[in-house]
All heavy atoms as a GROMACS GRO file, in nm:
protein
  646
    1MET      N    1   6.826  11.287   6.860
    1MET     CA    2   6.866  11.316   7.000
    1MET      C    3   6.953  11.199   7.044
    1MET      O    4   6.918  11.084   7.057
    1MET     CB    5   6.745  11.337   7.082
    1MET     CG    6   6.779  11.381   7.217
    1MET     SD    7   6.623  11.428   7.295
    1MET     CE    8   6.640  11.345   7.441
    2SER      N    9   7.076  11.228   7.103
    2SER     CA   10   7.160  11.126   7.145
    2SER      C   11   7.146  11.101   7.296
    2SER      O   12   7.110  11.199   7.367
    2SER     CB   13   7.309  11.162   7.115
    2SER     OG   14   7.347  11.271   7.191
    3LEU      N   15   7.169  10.985   7.341
    3LEU     CA   16   7.152  10.958   7.483
    3LEU      C   17   7.272  11.008   7.564
    3LEU      O   18   7.384  11.012   7.508
    3LEU     CB   19   7.132  10.807   7.501
    3LEU     CG   20   7.007  10.742   7.444
    3LEU    CD1   21   7.019  10.589   7.466
    3LEU    CD2   22   6.889  10.784   7.524
    4PRO      N   23   7.251  11.031   7.688
    4PRO     CA   24   7.373  11.071   7.769
    4PRO      C   25   7.469  10.958   7.772
    4PRO      O   26   7.438  10.835   7.753
    4PRO     CB   27   7.313  11.096   7.914
    4PRO     CG   28   7.165  11.119   7.890
    4PRO     CD   29   7.136  11.053   7.763
    5ARG      N   30   7.592  10.984   7.809
    5ARG     CA   31   7.696  10.880   7.809
    5ARG      C   32   7.678  10.756   7.880
    5ARG      O   33   7.699  10.649   7.835
    5ARG     CB   34   7.833  10.958   7.844
    5ARG     CG   35   7.947  10.858   7.843
    5ARG     CD   36   8.088  10.937   7.845
    5ARG     NE   37   8.159  10.886   7.730
    5ARG     CZ   38   8.219  10.960   7.640
    5ARG    NH1   39   8.220  11.084   7.651
    5ARG    NH2   40   8.288  10.907   7.537
    6ARG      N   41   7.636  10.770   8.006
    6ARG     CA   42   7.618  10.654   8.089
    6ARG      C   43   7.498  10.558   8.045
    6ARG      O   44   7.486  10.445   8.081
    6ARG     CB   45   7.603  10.689   8.234
    6ARG     CG   46   7.478  10.751   8.269
    6ARG     CD   47   7.464  10.771   8.416
    6ARG     NE   48   7.360  10.890   8.426
    6ARG     CZ   49   7.351  10.978   8.518
    6ARG    NH1   50   7.437  10.970   8.613
    6ARG    NH2   51   7.263  11.065   8.520
    7GLU      N   52   7.408  10.613   7.970
    7GLU     CA   53   7.292  10.526   7.925
    7GLU      C   54   7.322  10.446   7.799
    7GLU      O   55   7.248  10.362   7.762
    7GLU     CB   56   7.167  10.614   7.909
    7GLU     CG   57   7.110  10.664   8.038
    7GLU     CD   58   6.988  10.754   8.028
    7GLU    OE1   59   6.942  10.765   7.914
    7GLU    OE2   60   6.945  10.802   8.121
    8LYS      N   61   7.437  10.480   7.726
    8LYS     CA   62   7.462  10.405   7.608
    8LYS      C   63   7.512  10.261   7.643
    8LYS      O   64   7.477  10.172   7.573
    8LYS     CB   65   7.581  10.476   7.537
    8LYS     CG   66   7.532  10.599   7.459
    8LYS     CD   67   7.635  10.653   7.376
    8LYS     CE   68   7.593  10.773   7.296
    8LYS     NZ   69   7.706  10.832   7.217
    9GLY      N   70   7.599  10.253   7.747
    9GLY     CA   71   7.648  10.120   7.785
    9GLY      C   72   7.556  10.044   7.867
    9GLY      O   73   7.436  10.063   7.873
   10ARG      N   74   7.605   9.950   7.950
   10ARG     CA   75   7.532   9.877   8.037
   10ARG      C   76   7.496   9.964   8.167
   10ARG      O   77   7.556  10.054   8.193
   10ARG     CB   78   7.603   9.747   8.075
   10ARG     CG   79   7.730   9.769   8.147
   10ARG     CD   80   7.808   9.645   8.157
   10ARG     NE   81   7.951   9.673   8.193
   10ARG     CZ   82   7.992   9.656   8.313
   10ARG    NH1   83   7.927   9.599   8.410
   10ARG    NH2   84   8.126   9.688   8.340
   11LYS      N   85   7.389   9.909   8.230
   11LYS     CA   86   7.341   9.983   8.346
   11LYS      C   87   7.442   9.962   8.468
   11LYS      O   88   7.500   9.852   8.481
   11LYS     CB   89   7.209   9.934   8.400
   11LYS     CG   90   7.096   9.966   8.307
   11LYS     CD   91   6.955   9.951   8.358
   11LYS     CE   92   6.936   9.838   8.444
   11LYS     NZ   93   6.803   9.802   8.475
   12PRO      N   94   7.469  10.070   8.550
   12PRO     CA   95   7.555  10.046   8.660
   12PRO      C   96   7.503   9.941   8.761
   12PRO      O   97   7.378   9.932   8.779
   12PRO     CB   98   7.574  10.182   8.730
   12PRO     CG   99   7.450  10.258   8.682
   12PRO     CD  100   7.409  10.208   8.542
   13LYS      N  101   7.592   9.875   8.828
   13LYS     CA  102   7.548   9.767   8.927
   13LYS      C  103   7.478   9.832   9.040
   13LYS      O  104   7.530   9.937   9.095
   13LYS     CB  105   7.662   9.690   8.970
   13LYS     CG  106   7.638   9.573   9.057
   13LYS     CD  107   7.760   9.503   9.100
   13LYS     CE  108   7.734   9.400   9.199
   13LYS     NZ  109   7.854   9.342   9.248
   14LYS      N  110   7.366   9.776   9.082
   14LYS     CA  111   7.286   9.844   9.194
   14LYS      C  112   7.371   9.800   9.320
   14LYS      O  113   7.402   9.694   9.342
   14LYS     CB  114   7.147   9.772   9.202
   14LYS     CG  115   7.072   9.832   9.317
   14LYS     CD  116   6.926   9.819   9.285
   14LYS     CE  117   6.839   9.865   9.399
   14LYS     NZ  118   6.886   9.959   9.498
   15LYS      N  119   7.394   9.910   9.399
   15LYS     CA  120   7.461   9.893   9.534
   15LYS      C  121   7.366   9.840   9.636
   15LYS      O  122   7.253   9.861   9.642
   15LYS     CB  123   7.512  10.031   9.580
   15LYS     CG  124   7.615  10.084   9.488
   15LYS     CD  125   7.663  10.213   9.541
   15LYS     CE  126   7.773  10.268   9.452
   15LYS     NZ  127   7.750  10.410   9.418
   16ILE      N  128   7.422   9.735   9.703
   16ILE     CA  129   7.340   9.667   9.811
   16ILE      C  130   7.382   9.722   9.947
   16ILE      O  131   7.496   9.747   9.970
   16ILE     CB  132   7.344   9.517   9.805
   16ILE    CG1  133   7.478   9.468   9.809
   16ILE    CG2  134   7.272   9.472   9.679
   16ILE    CD1  135   7.492   9.323   9.819
   17CYS      N  136   7.291   9.729  10.046
   17CYS     CA  137   7.321   9.773  10.176
   17CYS      C  138   7.396   9.659  10.250
   17CYS      O  139   7.353   9.551  10.267
   17CYS     CB  140   7.195   9.799  10.245
   17CYS     SG  141   7.214   9.851  10.418
   18SER      N  142   7.516   9.696  10.296
   18SER     CA  143   7.611   9.598  10.369
   18SER      C  144   7.542   9.559  10.499
   18SER      O  145   7.573   9.445  10.547
   18SER     CB  146   7.746   9.652  10.381
   18SER     OG  147   7.743   9.770  10.456
   19PHE      N  148   7.470   9.652  10.556
   19PHE     CA  149   7.409   9.617  10.688
   19PHE      C  150   7.293   9.521  10.672
   19PHE      O  151   7.273   9.427  10.758
   19PHE     CB  152   7.355   9.745  10.754
   19PHE     CG  153   7.475   9.840  10.793
   19PHE    CD1  154   7.489   9.964  10.700
   19PHE    CD2  155   7.556   9.823  10.898
   19PHE    CE1  156   7.600  10.043  10.741
   19PHE    CE2  157   7.662   9.895  10.920
   19PHE     CZ  158   7.679  10.014  10.846
   20CYS      N  159   7.217   9.534  10.556
   20CYS     CA  160   7.110   9.437  10.538
   20CYS      C  161   7.164   9.294  10.507
   20CYS      O  162   7.106   9.204  10.544
   20CYS     CB  163   7.029   9.484  10.421
   20CYS     SG  164   6.917   9.632  10.458
   21VAL      N  165   7.270   9.296  10.436
   21VAL     CA  166   7.337   9.168  10.395
   21VAL      C  167   7.380   9.097  10.525
   21VAL      O  168   7.360   8.970  10.543
   21VAL     CB  169   7.452   9.192  10.299
   21VAL    CG1  170   7.534   9.064  10.283
   21VAL    CG2  171   7.404   9.237  10.164
   22ASP      N  172   7.448   9.171  10.616
   22ASP     CA  173   7.491   9.117  10.746
   22ASP      C  174   7.388   9.097  10.854
   22ASP      O  175   7.416   9.054  10.958
   22ASP     CB  176   7.611   9.200  10.807
   22ASP     CG  177   7.722   9.212  10.712
   22ASP    OD1  178   7.738   9.122  10.629
   22ASP    OD2  179   7.799   9.307  10.724
   23LYS      N  180   7.265   9.138  10.818
   23LYS     CA  181   7.143   9.136  10.907
   23LYS      C  182   7.174   9.198  11.035
   23LYS      O  183   7.149   9.164  11.149
   23LYS     CB  184   7.104   8.994  10.936
   23LYS     CG  185   7.052   8.921  10.810
   23LYS     CD  186   6.993   8.787  10.830
   23LYS     CE  187   6.926   8.747  10.714
   23LYS     NZ  188   6.982   8.629  10.647
   24VAL      N  189   7.230   9.331  11.027
   24VAL     CA  190   7.263   9.408  11.142
   24VAL      C  191   7.131   9.489  11.189
   24VAL      O  192   7.061   9.544  11.104
   24VAL     CB  193   7.378   9.519  11.103
   24VAL    CG1  194   7.394   9.616  11.230
   24VAL    CG2  195   7.499   9.442  11.078
   25THR      N  196   7.099   9.470  11.314
   25THR     CA  197   6.982   9.546  11.372
   25THR      C  198   7.022   9.686  11.423
   25THR      O  199   6.952   9.785  11.385
   25THR     CB  200   6.904   9.471  11.476
   25THR    OG1  201   7.007   9.439  11.580
   25THR    CG2  202   6.858   9.334  11.420
   26ASP      N  203   7.126   9.698  11.493
   26ASP     CA  204   7.172   9.829  11.543
   26ASP      C  205   7.301   9.860  11.497
   26ASP      O  206   7.389   9.766  11.498
   26ASP     CB  207   7.165   9.822  11.701
   26ASP     CG  208   7.014   9.802  11.756
   26ASP    OD1  209   6.924   9.821  11.667
   26ASP    OD2  210   7.005   9.762  11.866
   27ILE      N  211   7.329   9.985  11.473
   27ILE     CA  212   7.475  10.021  11.431
   27ILE      C  213   7.527  10.084  11.557
   27ILE      O  214   7.472  10.193  11.599
   27ILE     CB  215   7.471  10.108  11.314
   27ILE    CG1  216   7.407  10.038  11.198
   27ILE    CG2  217   7.604  10.163  11.280
   27ILE    CD1  218   7.385  10.116  11.081
   28ASP      N  219   7.640  10.043  11.603
   28ASP     CA  220   7.707  10.086  11.726
   28ASP      C  221   7.794  10.199  11.696
   28ASP      O  222   7.874  10.194  11.601
   28ASP     CB  223   7.774   9.968  11.792
   28ASP     CG  224   7.822  10.010  11.939
   28ASP    OD1  225   7.758  10.108  11.995
   28ASP    OD2  226   7.898   9.937  11.990
   29TYR      N  227   7.786  10.309  11.768
   29TYR     CA  228   7.872  10.430  11.752
   29TYR      C  229   8.017  10.391  11.789
   29TYR      O  230   8.111  10.465  11.753
   29TYR     CB  231   7.817  10.549  11.827
   29TYR     CG  232   7.824  10.537  11.971
   29TYR    CD1  233   7.938  10.585  12.042
   29TYR    CD2  234   7.715  10.491  12.046
   29TYR    CE1  235   7.948  10.573  12.180
   29TYR    CE2  236   7.731  10.481  12.185
   29TYR     CZ  237   7.832  10.526  12.250
   29TYR     OH  238   7.849  10.514  12.383
   30LYS      N  239   8.037  10.293  11.868
   30LYS     CA  240   8.172  10.246  11.911
   30LYS      C  241   8.248  10.167  11.808
   30LYS      O  242   8.372  10.144  11.823
   30LYS     CB  243   8.162  10.178  12.045
   30LYS     CG  244   8.120  10.268  12.163
   30LYS     CD  245   8.091  10.190  12.288
   30LYS     CE  246   7.958  10.132  12.282
   30LYS     NZ  247   7.915  10.072  12.400
   31ASP      N  248   8.177  10.127  11.706
   31ASP     CA  249   8.239  10.054  11.600
   31ASP      C  250   8.308  10.145  11.496
   31ASP      O  251   8.265  10.158  11.384
   31ASP     CB  252   8.132   9.956  11.540
   31ASP     CG  253   8.198   9.852  11.437
   31ASP    OD1  254   8.316   9.848  11.438
   31ASP    OD2  255   8.112   9.787  11.375
   32VAL      N  256   8.418  10.203  11.540
   32VAL     CA  257   8.486  10.310  11.459
   32VAL      C  258   8.537  10.252  11.314
   32VAL      O  259   8.519  10.326  11.222
   32VAL     CB  260   8.597  10.375  11.542
   32VAL    CG1  261   8.676  10.469  11.460
   32VAL    CG2  262   8.533  10.431  11.664
   33PRO      N  263   8.606  10.137  11.314
   33PRO     CA  264   8.643  10.094  11.176
   33PRO      C  265   8.538  10.090  11.074
   33PRO      O  266   8.556  10.124  10.962
   33PRO     CB  267   8.705   9.962  11.206
   33PRO     CG  268   8.743   9.958  11.350
   33PRO     CD  269   8.640  10.051  11.419
   34ARG      N  270   8.418  10.035  11.115
   34ARG     CA  271   8.304  10.029  11.025
   34ARG      C  272   8.256  10.178  10.990
   34ARG      O  273   8.219  10.192  10.873
   34ARG     CB  274   8.197   9.953  11.087
   34ARG     CG  275   8.082   9.918  10.997
   34ARG     CD  276   7.990   9.816  11.047
   34ARG     NE  277   7.960   9.715  10.940
   34ARG     CZ  278   7.899   9.617  10.951
   34ARG    NH1  279   7.855   9.580  11.065
   34ARG    NH2  280   7.872   9.537  10.847
   35LEU      N  281   8.242  10.262  11.091
   35LEU     CA  282   8.196  10.387  11.061
   35LEU      C  283   8.276  10.473  10.974
   35LEU      O  284   8.240  10.560  10.894
   35LEU     CB  285   8.160  10.457  11.193
   35LEU     CG  286   8.052  10.414  11.280
   35LEU    CD1  287   8.042  10.486  11.406
   35LEU    CD2  288   7.922  10.406  11.208
   36ARG      N  289   8.417  10.450  10.986
   36ARG     CA  290   8.507  10.525  10.912
   36ARG      C  291   8.494  10.507  10.755
   36ARG      O  292   8.527  10.594  10.682
   36ARG     CB  293   8.656  10.489  10.951
   36ARG     CG  294   8.753  10.591  10.933
   36ARG     CD  295   8.891  10.547  10.988
   36ARG     NE  296   8.889  10.560  11.139
   36ARG     CZ  297   8.917  10.657  11.206
   36ARG    NH1  298   8.944  10.786  11.136
   36ARG    NH2  299   8.923  10.673  11.332
   37ARG      N  300   8.438  10.385  10.721
   37ARG     CA  301   8.413  10.366  10.582
   37ARG      C  302   8.309  10.460  10.521
   37ARG      O  303   8.302  10.473  10.390
   37ARG     CB  304   8.368  10.222  10.553
   37ARG     CG  305   8.471  10.120  10.573
   37ARG     CD  306   8.440   9.981  10.531
   37ARG     NE  307   8.291   9.963  10.540
   37ARG     CZ  308   8.237   9.836  10.553
   37ARG    NH1  309   8.312   9.738  10.563
   37ARG    NH2  310   8.111   9.823  10.550
   38TYR      N  311   8.225  10.519  10.602
   38TYR     CA  312   8.114  10.608  10.553
   38TYR      C  313   8.151  10.752  10.576
   38TYR      O  314   8.054  10.836  10.569
   38TYR     CB  315   7.982  10.569  10.628
   38TYR     CG  316   7.950  10.420  10.596
   38TYR    CD1  317   7.977  10.320  10.690
   38TYR    CD2  318   7.899  10.386  10.468
   38TYR    CE1  319   7.939  10.190  10.661
   38TYR    CE2  320   7.873  10.252  10.439
   38TYR     CZ  321   7.892  10.158  10.537
   38TYR     OH  322   7.863  10.025  10.495
   39VAL      N  323   8.274  10.787  10.601
   39VAL     CA  324   8.312  10.922  10.609
   39VAL      C  325   8.426  10.946  10.525
   39VAL      O  326   8.520  10.862  10.516
   39VAL     CB  327   8.370  10.949  10.764
   39VAL    CG1  328   8.403  11.092  10.789
   39VAL    CG2  329   8.255  10.920  10.863
   40THR      N  330   8.426  11.065  10.449
   40THR     CA  331   8.528  11.099  10.358
   40THR      C  332   8.658  11.135  10.437
   40THR      O  333   8.646  11.161  10.561
   40THR     CB  334   8.489  11.217  10.271
   40THR    OG1  335   8.463  11.326  10.345
   40THR    CG2  336   8.370  11.178  10.184
   41GLU      N  337   8.760  11.165  10.368
   41GLU     CA  338   8.888  11.215  10.428
   41GLU      C  339   8.869  11.348  10.486
   41GLU      O  340   8.937  11.381  10.578
   41GLU     CB  341   8.998  11.222  10.317
   41GLU     CG  342   9.027  11.086  10.259
   41GLU     CD  343   9.090  11.102  10.123
   41GLU    OE1  344   9.105  11.209  10.070
   41GLU    OE2  345   9.130  11.002  10.065
   42ARG      N  346   8.776  11.431  10.434
   42ARG     CA  347   8.759  11.558  10.487
   42ARG      C  348   8.660  11.558  10.603
   42ARG      O  349   8.635  11.661  10.669
   42ARG     CB  350   8.697  11.645  10.373
   42ARG     CG  351   8.774  11.667  10.243
   42ARG     CD  352   8.900  11.744  10.264
   42ARG     NE  353   8.877  11.873  10.321
   42ARG     CZ  354   8.859  11.984  10.248
   42ARG    NH1  355   8.851  11.974  10.114
   42ARG    NH2  356   8.845  12.098  10.306
   43GLY      N  357   8.600  11.448  10.640
   43GLY     CA  358   8.513  11.433  10.748
   43GLY      C  359   8.366  11.439  10.721
   43GLY      O  360   8.278  11.444  10.806
   44LYS      N  361   8.328  11.436  10.592
   44LYS     CA  362   8.195  11.445  10.551
   44LYS      C  363   8.132  11.304  10.542
   44LYS      O  364   8.196  11.206  10.507
   44LYS     CB  365   8.174  11.508  10.413
   44LYS     CG  366   8.213  11.656  10.412
   44LYS     CD  367   8.196  11.706  10.272
   44LYS     CE  368   8.219  11.859  10.271
   44LYS     NZ  369   8.184  11.910  10.135
   45ILE      N  370   8.006  11.300  10.578
   45ILE     CA  371   7.933  11.163  10.579
   45ILE      C  372   7.886  11.139  10.427
   45ILE      O  373   7.842  11.226  10.364
   45ILE     CB  374   7.808  11.171  10.671
   45ILE    CG1  375   7.853  11.194  10.817
   45ILE    CG2  376   7.729  11.039  10.656
   45ILE    CD1  377   7.731  11.230  10.906
   46LEU      N  378   7.922  11.012  10.390
   46LEU     CA  379   7.890  10.984  10.246
   46LEU      C  380   7.734  10.977  10.234
   46LEU      O  381   7.668  10.908  10.316
   46LEU     CB  382   7.950  10.853  10.215
   46LEU     CG  383   8.103  10.851  10.192
   46LEU    CD1  384   8.145  10.706  10.162
   46LEU    CD2  385   8.144  10.938  10.072
   47PRO      N  386   7.681  11.022  10.114
   47PRO     CA  387   7.536  11.007  10.094
   47PRO      C  388   7.501  10.862  10.058
   47PRO      O  389   7.586  10.782  10.024
   47PRO     CB  390   7.513  11.103   9.982
   47PRO     CG  391   7.637  11.125   9.910
   47PRO     CD  392   7.751  11.099  10.021
   48ARG      N  393   7.370  10.843  10.064
   48ARG     CA  394   7.313  10.703  10.047
   48ARG      C  395   7.346  10.659   9.894
   48ARG      O  396   7.372  10.544   9.876
   48ARG     CB  397   7.171  10.720  10.054
   48ARG     CG  398   7.106  10.614  10.140
   48ARG     CD  399   6.952  10.630  10.140
   48ARG     NE  400   6.896  10.532  10.049
   48ARG     CZ  401   6.788  10.527   9.990
   48ARG    NH1  402   6.702  10.629  10.011
   48ARG    NH2  403   6.750  10.433   9.922
   49ARG      N  404   7.343  10.750   9.803
   49ARG     CA  405   7.359  10.704   9.663
   49ARG      C  406   7.505  10.657   9.636
   49ARG      O  407   7.528  10.582   9.548
   49ARG     CB  408   7.330  10.816   9.567
   49ARG     CG  409   7.409  10.930   9.571
   49ARG     CD  410   7.361  11.036   9.466
   49ARG     NE  411   7.457  11.147   9.479
   49ARG     CZ  412   7.454  11.255   9.546
   49ARG    NH1  413   7.354  11.258   9.634
   49ARG    NH2  414   7.540  11.348   9.554
   50ILE      N  415   7.597  10.701   9.723
   50ILE     CA  416   7.734  10.667   9.702
   50ILE      C  417   7.769  10.541   9.794
   50ILE      O  418   7.843  10.447   9.762
   50ILE     CB  419   7.835  10.787   9.737
   50ILE    CG1  420   7.808  10.894   9.631
   50ILE    CG2  421   7.974  10.732   9.730
   50ILE    CD1  422   7.879  11.017   9.661
   51SER      N  423   7.726  10.550   9.924
   51SER     CA  424   7.758  10.438  10.014
   51SER      C  425   7.677  10.314   9.978
   51SER      O  426   7.729  10.210  10.006
   51SER     CB  427   7.722  10.480  10.149
   51SER     OG  428   7.587  10.501  10.178
   52GLY      N  429   7.557  10.322   9.924
   52GLY     CA  430   7.476  10.209   9.889
   52GLY      C  431   7.393  10.159  10.003
   52GLY      O  432   7.330  10.048   9.993
   53ASN      N  433   7.384  10.223  10.112
   53ASN     CA  434   7.297  10.186  10.225
   53ASN      C  435   7.149  10.211  10.188
   53ASN      O  436   7.115  10.296  10.114
   53ASN     CB  437   7.324  10.273  10.349
   53ASN     CG  438   7.468  10.233  10.401
   53ASN    OD1  439   7.515  10.127  10.384
   53ASN    ND2  440   7.533  10.333  10.469
   54CYS      N  441   7.066  10.138  10.255
   54CYS     CA  442   6.918  10.162  10.245
   54CYS      C  443   6.890  10.282  10.339
   54CYS      O  444   6.972  10.316  10.416
   54CYS     CB  445   6.854  10.044  10.287
   54CYS     SG  446   6.860   9.992  10.459
   55ALA      N  447   6.771  10.330  10.319
   55ALA     CA  448   6.732  10.456  10.395
   55ALA      C  449   6.739  10.437  10.542
   55ALA      O  450   6.796  10.522  10.618
   55ALA     CB  451   6.591  10.504  10.355
   56LYS      N  452   6.690  10.323  10.589
   56LYS     CA  453   6.685  10.301  10.731
   56LYS      C  454   6.827  10.293  10.799
   56LYS      O  455   6.855  10.350  10.894
   56LYS     CB  456   6.621  10.160  10.750
   56LYS     CG  457   6.624  10.105  10.900
   56LYS     CD  458   6.558   9.968  10.900
   56LYS     CE  459   6.586   9.907  11.030
   56LYS     NZ  460   6.541   9.772  11.033
   57HIS      N  461   6.923  10.216  10.729
   57HIS     CA  462   7.045  10.209  10.783
   57HIS      C  463   7.129  10.338  10.760
   57HIS      O  464   7.221  10.368  10.840
   57HIS     CB  465   7.117  10.082  10.720
   57HIS     CG  466   7.071   9.949  10.774
   57HIS    ND1  467   7.015   9.863  10.697
   57HIS    CD2  468   7.064   9.906  10.898
   57HIS    CE1  469   6.975   9.756  10.764
   57HIS    NE2  470   7.007   9.788  10.893
   58GLN      N  471   7.105  10.411  10.656
   58GLN     CA  472   7.175  10.539  10.639
   58GLN      C  473   7.144  10.622  10.754
   58GLN      O  474   7.234  10.699  10.811
   58GLN     CB  475   7.139  10.598  10.500
   58GLN     CG  476   7.206  10.732  10.475
   58GLN     CD  477   7.356  10.714  10.458
   58GLN    OE1  478   7.405  10.615  10.420
   58GLN    NE2  479   7.440  10.818  10.486
   59ARG      N  480   7.022  10.629  10.803
   59ARG     CA  481   6.991  10.723  10.907
   59ARG      C  482   7.062  10.669  11.037
   59ARG      O  483   7.108  10.756  11.118
   59ARG     CB  484   6.829  10.714  10.940
   59ARG     CG  485   6.753  10.793  10.841
   59ARG     CD  486   6.600  10.808  10.881
   59ARG     NE  487   6.539  10.686  10.891
   59ARG     CZ  488   6.466  10.625  10.798
   59ARG    NH1  489   6.471  10.673  10.679
   59ARG    NH2  490   6.411  10.519  10.815
   60GLN      N  491   7.069  10.543  11.061
   60GLN     CA  492   7.144  10.491  11.177
   60GLN      C  493   7.296  10.526  11.174
   60GLN      O  494   7.353  10.541  11.279
   60GLN     CB  495   7.118  10.331  11.192
   60GLN     CG  496   6.975  10.296  11.224
   60GLN     CD  497   6.960  10.150  11.240
   60GLN    OE1  498   7.045  10.073  11.222
   60GLN    NE2  499   6.836  10.112  11.278
   61VAL      N  500   7.349  10.510  11.049
   61VAL     CA  501   7.488  10.539  11.026
   61VAL      C  502   7.518  10.689  11.060
   61VAL      O  503   7.613  10.716  11.127
   61VAL     CB  504   7.531  10.507  10.885
   61VAL    CG1  505   7.667  10.565  10.852
   61VAL    CG2  506   7.544  10.352  10.865
   62THR      N  507   7.436  10.773  11.009
   62THR     CA  508   7.447  10.910  11.028
   62THR      C  509   7.439  10.944  11.180
   62THR      O  510   7.524  11.017  11.230
   62THR     CB  511   7.343  10.993  10.955
   62THR    OG1  512   7.348  10.960  10.813
   62THR    CG2  513   7.351  11.142  10.976
   63LEU      N  514   7.354  10.891  11.251
   63LEU     CA  515   7.338  10.913  11.393
   63LEU      C  516   7.455  10.859  11.475
   63LEU      O  517   7.511  10.919  11.559
   63LEU     CB  518   7.206  10.843  11.445
   63LEU     CG  519   7.174  10.881  11.597
   63LEU    CD1  520   7.139  11.022  11.606
   63LEU    CD2  521   7.055  10.791  11.629
   64ALA      N  522   7.504  10.733  11.427
   64ALA     CA  523   7.621  10.681  11.493
   64ALA      C  524   7.747  10.756  11.481
   64ALA      O  525   7.817  10.778  11.568
   64ALA     CB  526   7.638  10.539  11.445
   65ILE      N  527   7.761  10.810  11.354
   65ILE     CA  528   7.878  10.894  11.322
   65ILE      C  529   7.874  11.026  11.404
   65ILE      O  530   7.976  11.061  11.461
   65ILE     CB  531   7.886  10.923  11.172
   65ILE    CG1  532   7.921  10.801  11.096
   65ILE    CG2  533   7.993  11.046  11.143
   65ILE    CD1  534   7.918  10.820  10.947
   66LYS      N  535   7.758  11.082  11.422
   66LYS     CA  536   7.743  11.214  11.490
   66LYS      C  537   7.777  11.178  11.640
   66LYS      O  538   7.839  11.269  11.711
   66LYS     CB  539   7.613  11.272  11.475
   66LYS     CG  540   7.581  11.322  11.344
   66LYS     CD  541   7.445  11.377  11.321
   66LYS     CE  542   7.428  11.433  11.173
   66LYS     NZ  543   7.287  11.483  11.158
   67ARG      N  544   7.732  11.075  11.695
   67ARG     CA  545   7.751  11.036  11.832
   67ARG      C  546   7.906  11.008  11.857
   67ARG      O  547   7.963  11.045  11.956
   67ARG     CB  548   7.683  10.916  11.874
   67ARG     CG  549   7.535  10.944  11.895
   67ARG     CD  550   7.452  10.822  11.930
   67ARG     NE  551   7.310  10.855  11.958
   67ARG     CZ  552   7.215  10.777  11.972
   67ARG    NH1  553   7.237  10.642  11.962
   67ARG    NH2  554   7.095  10.807  11.996
   68ALA      N  555   7.964  10.942  11.756
   68ALA     CA  556   8.115  10.904  11.775
   68ALA      C  557   8.191  11.033  11.761
   68ALA      O  558   8.302  11.044  11.836
   68ALA     CB  559   8.151  10.817  11.665
   69ARG      N  560   8.152  11.132  11.686
   69ARG     CA  561   8.219  11.262  11.682
   69ARG      C  562   8.216  11.337  11.805
   69ARG      O  563   8.308  11.396  11.851
   69ARG     CB  564   8.164  11.348  11.572
   69ARG     CG  565   8.197  11.308  11.435
   69ARG     CD  566   8.122  11.400  11.336
   69ARG     NE  567   8.168  11.366  11.200
   69ARG     CZ  568   8.097  11.414  11.092
   69ARG    NH1  569   7.987  11.480  11.101
   69ARG    NH2  570   8.137  11.385  10.970
   70ASN      N  571   8.096  11.332  11.875
   70ASN     CA  572   8.074  11.401  12.002
   70ASN      C  573   8.166  11.349  12.114
   70ASN      O  574   8.195  11.430  12.205
   70ASN     CB  575   7.934  11.408  12.041
   70ASN     CG  576   7.851  11.504  11.971
   70ASN    OD1  577   7.902  11.609  11.931
   70ASN    ND2  578   7.726  11.482  11.947
   71ILE      N  579   8.204  11.224  12.114
   71ILE     CA  580   8.285  11.178  12.223
   71ILE      C  581   8.424  11.145  12.162
   71ILE      O  582   8.503  11.074  12.219
   71ILE     CB  583   8.227  11.045  12.292
   71ILE    CG1  584   8.205  10.933  12.186
   71ILE    CG2  585   8.100  11.075  12.360
   71ILE    CD1  586   8.181  10.806  12.252
   72ALA      N  587   8.462  11.209  12.050
   72ALA     CA  588   8.594  11.210  12.002
   72ALA      C  589   8.650  11.084  11.953
   72ALA      O  590   8.769  11.064  11.948
   72ALA     CB  591   8.692  11.276  12.099
   73LEU      N  592   8.560  10.993  11.906
   73LEU     CA  593   8.612  10.873  11.836
   73LEU      C  594   8.638  10.890  11.691
   73LEU      O  595   8.724  10.834  11.632
   73LEU     CB  596   8.509  10.765  11.854
   73LEU     CG  597   8.472  10.712  11.998
   73LEU    CD1  598   8.368  10.614  11.999
   73LEU    CD2  599   8.602  10.650  12.055
   74LEU      N  600   8.563  10.997  11.624
   74LEU     CA  601   8.583  11.028  11.488
   74LEU      C  602   8.603  11.177  11.488
   74LEU      O  603   8.537  11.256  11.564
   74LEU     CB  604   8.461  10.989  11.404
   74LEU     CG  605   8.435  10.850  11.374
   74LEU    CD1  606   8.300  10.831  11.298
   74LEU    CD2  607   8.539  10.794  11.289
   75PRO      N  608   8.679  11.230  11.386
   75PRO     CA  609   8.707  11.375  11.378
   75PRO      C  610   8.579  11.445  11.306
   75PRO      O  611   8.515  11.379  11.219
   75PRO     CB  612   8.830  11.387  11.294
   75PRO     CG  613   8.829  11.257  11.214
   75PRO     CD  614   8.763  11.153  11.297
   76PHE      N  615   8.569  11.572  11.350
   76PHE     CA  616   8.462  11.647  11.271
   76PHE      C  617   8.511  11.689  11.137
   76PHE      O  618   8.439  11.687  11.042
   76PHE     CB  619   8.430  11.779  11.358
   76PHE     CG  620   8.328  11.746  11.470
   76PHE    CD1  621   8.371  11.720  11.594
   76PHE    CD2  622   8.194  11.746  11.445
   76PHE    CE1  623   8.291  11.700  11.691
   76PHE    CE2  624   8.102  11.725  11.545
   76PHE     CZ  625   8.153  11.697  11.669
   77THR      N  626   8.646  11.726  11.133
   77THR     CA  627   8.701  11.771  11.000
   77THR      C  628   8.837  11.711  10.984
   77THR      O  629   8.895  11.656  11.079
   77THR     CB  630   8.712  11.929  10.998
   77THR    OG1  631   8.793  11.972  11.110
   77THR    CG2  632   8.574  11.992  11.002
   78ALA      N  633   8.894  11.726  10.867
   78ALA     CA  634   9.024  11.687  10.846
   78ALA      C  635   9.130  11.785  10.909
   78ALA      O  636   9.100  11.897  10.939
   78ALA     CB  637   9.064  11.670  10.691
   79GLU      N  638   9.243  11.729  10.945
   79GLU     CA  639   9.340  11.820  11.021
   79GLU      C  640   9.437  11.879  10.911
   79GLU      O  641   9.473  11.834  10.818
   79GLU     CB  642   9.418  11.735  11.113
   79GLU     CG  643   9.324  11.678  11.214
   79GLU     CD  644   9.394  11.584  11.315
   79GLU    OE1  645   9.472  11.640  11.397
   79GLU    OE2  646   9.371  11.470  11.312
   0.00000   0.00000   0.00000
């Protein structure tokens, strides 16, 4: 039985939470440039496994993005 392709080589590098590294306690919905990194071109919020955030900060990012969308700082969808 052969192993799947990604398990043959080296293990992928574990992503670290950028908010934990910077010791951020609260994520502000008005910080649009930072939030834009966690939204795709189509307007979808990036999942944890791709963004590398921890669970606590991913929940805060999601809430901040939704708040920023409601007051039109971020778009809901691509134009």
